[in-house]
C-alpha positions as CSV (number, residue, x, y, z in Angstrom):
1,X,6.0,-46.5,-3.2
2,X,6.2,-44.8,-6.2
3,X,2.7,-43.6,-6.1
4,X,3.1,-42.6,-2.1
5,X,6.1,-40.1,-3.2
6,X,3.7,-38.7,-6.2
7,X,0.8,-38.0,-3.5
8,X,3.9,-36.7,-1.1
9,X,5.0,-33.9,-3.6
10,X,1.8,-33.0,-5.2
11,X,0.6,-32.4,-1.3
12,X,4.2,-30.6,-0.5
13,X,3.8,-28.9,-4.1
14,X,-0.3,-27.7,-3.2
15,X,1.3,-26.0,0.5
16,X,4.0,-24.1,-1.3
17,X,1.5,-22.6,-3.6
18,X,-1.3,-21.9,-1.1
19,X,1.2,-20.2,1.2
20,X,0.7,-16.1,1.9
21,X,3.5,-14.0,0.5
22,X,2.7,-10.3,1.8
23,X,3.3,-7.6,-0.1
24,X,5.1,-4.3,0.3
25,X,4.2,-0.7,-0.5
26,X,5.6,2.7,-0.4
27,X,4.9,5.7,-0.5
28,X,6.6,9.2,-1.9
29,X,5.7,12.5,-2.0
30,X,6.4,14.5,-5.0
31,X,3.8,17.3,-4.3
32,X,5.4,21.0,-4.6
33,X,6.1,22.2,-1.7
34,X,3.5,20.5,0.5
35,X,4.0,18.1,3.9
36,X,1.3,15.0,3.9
37,X,0.5,14.0,6.8
38,X,-1.2,10.7,8.5
39,X,-0.8,8.5,5.0
40,X,-3.0,5.4,5.2
41,X,-3.8,2.9,2.0
42,X,-7.2,2.3,2.7
43,X,-7.1,1.5,6.6
44,X,-3.8,0.8,6.7
45,X,-1.0,3.3,8.5
46,X,1.9,4.0,6.3
47,X,3.7,7.1,7.2
48,X,3.3,9.6,9.7
49,X,4.9,12.7,7.5
50,X,6.2,13.0,4.5
51,X,8.2,15.8,3.3
52,X,8.7,17.2,-0.1
53,X,10.5,14.4,-2.0
54,X,11.1,11.9,0.7
55,X,9.5,8.2,0.3
56,X,8.1,6.5,3.5
57,X,9.7,3.5,4.3
58,X,8.7,0.3,2.8
59,X,5.3,-1.5,4.8
60,X,4.6,-5.2,4.6
61,X,0.9,-5.9,4.6
62,X,0.4,-9.1,6.1
63,X,-2.5,-11.3,6.1
64,X,-4.4,-10.1,8.8
65,X,-4.3,-6.5,8.2
66,X,-5.5,-7.1,4.0
67,X,-5.5,-10.2,2.2
68,X,-4.2,-9.4,-1.2
69,X,-4.6,-8.6,-4.3
70,X,-6.5,-5.6,-2.9
71,X,-7.2,-2.3,-3.6
72,X,-7.2,0.9,-1.4
73,X,-7.4,4.7,-1.7
74,X,-4.6,6.5,-0.5
75,X,-5.7,9.1,2.5
76,X,-4.0,11.9,3.7
77,X,-3.8,15.4,5.0
78,X,-1.8,18.1,2.8
79,X,-0.2,20.8,5.6
80,X,1.1,24.1,3.7
81,X,1.0,27.7,5.6
82,X,0.1,26.2,8.7
83,X,-3.0,24.9,7.0
84,X,-4.0,21.4,6.5
85,X,-6.9,19.7,4.5
86,X,-8.4,16.4,4.3
87,X,-8.0,14.1,1.2
88,X,-8.0,11.0,-0.3
89,X,-7.3,10.1,-4.1
90,X,-9.4,9.3,-6.8
91,X,-8.2,6.1,-8.1
92,X,-7.1,3.0,-5.7
93,X,-3.8,1.2,-6.0
94,X,-3.9,-2.3,-6.6
95,X,-1.4,-4.2,-4.3
96,X,-0.6,-8.6,-5.3
97,X,0.7,-10.8,-3.0
98,X,4.5,-11.0,-3.0
99,X,4.8,-7.5,-4.8
100,X,6.5,-4.0,-4.0
101,X,5.1,-1.1,-4.8
102,X,5.9,2.5,-4.5
103,X,3.1,5.0,-4.9
104,X,4.2,8.0,-5.8
105,X,2.0,11.2,-5.1
106,X,2.9,14.4,-7.2
107,X,0.6,17.9,-8.6
108,X,-1.3,15.5,-11.1
109,X,-2.4,12.9,-8.7
110,X,-6.7,13.4,-8.6
111,X,-7.3,14.2,-5.2
112,X,-10.7,14.9,-3.1
113,X,-11.9,15.9,0.0
114,X,-14.4,13.6,0.8
115,X,-15.9,15.5,3.7
116,X,-18.4,17.9,2.1
C-alpha cells in the first residue's frame, strides 16, 4: 500500500511538472515622437497602435501559438508625419514559460527594414 502511494505521488508530480504554463508579453513604445502600429512578436499580434509612452496590454502566449521558450523579433510600422515604414528589430526577444516580459522599444533599439 505504501509503494502504491509513492507511485501515485510520483505520477502526480510528473503530470504537474509537464503542464504548460503560458507566458505573457507586453510592448512599450518609447520611441520619440512616433506612433507604432501593427505590432507583432514573430507572427503573434500584440497591438494595433501605440503612441509614444504607451504600453500594450499583456498578451498571453498559449501553447498553440508558440511552444515556449521561443525567440522572435518585434515587427511594426513606424508612423510619423503621415508616412510609415515597416521595421523589425535586429534582436530577438526570448519568452519563457510562466514569464511576464516587458519589451521597451526606444530610440536606441536597433531596427532594420526587411524590404530592400
